[in-house]
N, C-alpha and C positions, 0 to 999 in steps of 0.2 A: 835865792833864785827869783827872777822877775817874771811875772806872768804865770799862766797855768802850765799844766804838764805838757800839753801839745803845742805850746807857743814858743816862738823864739824871743829874743830880747826886744823886738819891735812890736810884739803883741799879735803877730800873725800866726795863723795855724798853718799846717803843712799843705792846706788846699790853696794857699795863695790869697786868702781873703782875711780881712780883719774881723774880729768878733762883732763889731758894729754892723758891717755889711751882711754878715750871716744873720743877724737879728732882723735887719731891714727886709730881707727877702723871705722871711717866714720862719727861719730857724729849723724846726724839726721836720724830718721826712714825713711824719704823719700829717702835719699841718699842710705841707705842700701837696700831699696826695689828696687830701680832702678838697683843697681848692681846685685841683685838676679835675676831680670827679664832678664838682659843682659846675665848672665851666663846660664839661662834656654834657651834663644833663641840661644845661641851659641851651646849648647848641641843638640838642635833639628836640627840645621843646619848641624852639624857634622853627626848626625844620617842619615839625608836625603842624604848627600853626600856619605856616606858609602853604603846606599841602591842602589844608582845609580851605584856605582862601581861594586857591586855584580851582578846587572842585566845586 
């Protein structure tokens, strides 16, 4: 058999993306969740700084 368990003969998983594309966008759900949380915290931080500048 060619490829992994969840891959077809072209190396694509059932989600319609190649393993390389999966790695490029961050791979694990945990890593994506951490980046999402970091972006949210940065957005809140910027909003608070803006409020302090206005007041």
